[in-house]
Structure formats: structure tokens, C-alpha cells
N, C-alpha and C positions, 0 to 999 in steps of 0.2 A: 682919240680913245685912253693911250699911254697916258697923258697926260691928266687927264679925271680921275685915274688910279693914283697918281701922283699929287695931286689935292686934295682928294680923301686920306691914302696915309697919313699925313701932313698934317690935317683933321683931325685925325685919329689919336697921332702924338700930342698935337697941343693938348684938348680932352684931358688924356691921359696924364700932362704934367698938371696940368690946373687939379688935377684931384688928386697929385701926390700933394700941392702945395696946399690944399685945402682941408688938411689928414687934423682932426680933431682928438687932443691931446686930452689922455688920460694919467689920470700919478695911481700906479698900486703899492703898497706895500711886502714883500717879501711875504708871503704866508696871509695877507691880502685878501680876500675876492672884493672884487665890482662888477657890478648890471649894468646891463644900456639896453631901453626900449630898441629896434630896429626896423620895426614895422613888419613887413610885411619880404626884407630880407632875409633870404636864402642861398646858403651854401656861405662853404669861412675860410682867407688862406693867409696865414700868416707868414713873412721873412724866416722870423728865426722861434722858434717854440720850446727850446729849451730852457728861454727865462718867463717862460707862462704856461699856463696850463688853460686851454681855450674851449669855447663849448657853446654851441648853438640851439637854445633850447625853444621849444614853441612855450609861449607864457598866454594870454587872453585871448580868443577865438580871431581877434585877428592882430595880432602884431607878439613877433619874435625876442627873445632877450639874446643878448652877445654875456659872458661869464666870462671873467680873466680871475686870477687866482694866479699872484710876484710868486717867482720859485728864485730865481735869482737876479740882482743886480745889472741893471744895460735898457736898452730902447731898443724895443724892435716895431714894426708894422702889418694890422692885419688888416685886411678889407673884409668886411662881412659882408654879403652879395658877391653872387657869382654868374645868378640864372639869368640867363637877357630875361628884358622887361621883367623885372625886377627891381628896387632900392636896392640902392647902395651906400656904403659909410668903408671911408678911411678914416683908423686908428693910429694914431702913433702913444706906443705905450712905453711911458718910464716906469721902469721896477727902482723905486728906491730899497733902504737902507729898514730895516722891521724897527717898525717904533720902538723903543723902550714903556717898557712897563710899570708904574710904580705900585 
């Protein structure tokens, strides 16, 4: 029985690391806001919210929208989808310098 628990724990670690490698990169400038459709994903968890403002908003009747605004330069990750049996999206967010206006 103990070996089955160990195998399950190892499989969970492998699945988690696979998710981490499959992060979708988002580039957002300081002061800029971007949106991504995340389907039925519910729940939000970010590593560092000092460099971004995030929101998960109900979009259409069948989807939610992940909204990111750049606050200061840096890189962080956000997981959209923390509720069991719902979709999960992992985003690696790169906040870059504000674009120069002409």
C-alpha cells in the first residue's frame, strides 16, 4: 500500500512539473492591460502580485476572462484554475518597460 502512495506522489510531482514547463508566455508593458479567455477556469493564484494587477472576470455565459495589467518590470507566474475538475492555465508573465509614445 505504501508503494502505491509513493507512486501516486511521484506522478503528481511529474504532472506538476509538466504544467510548469508548459506555461504560456504573456508580454505586457507597464500600464498596459491584456486579456485572455480561460474558458471555465475558476480560481487564481499568482507568485508575485507586486508587479501586476490581475483579475478573473466572468466573460460570456460560457467563459471567464483573465485580465493582467503591468505595474512594474519583472517576471511572475499565475495559475488560472485552482478549482478541481475545471481547466487549468499557467501563464508566465513578463512585464516590460512602458512603450514610448510619440
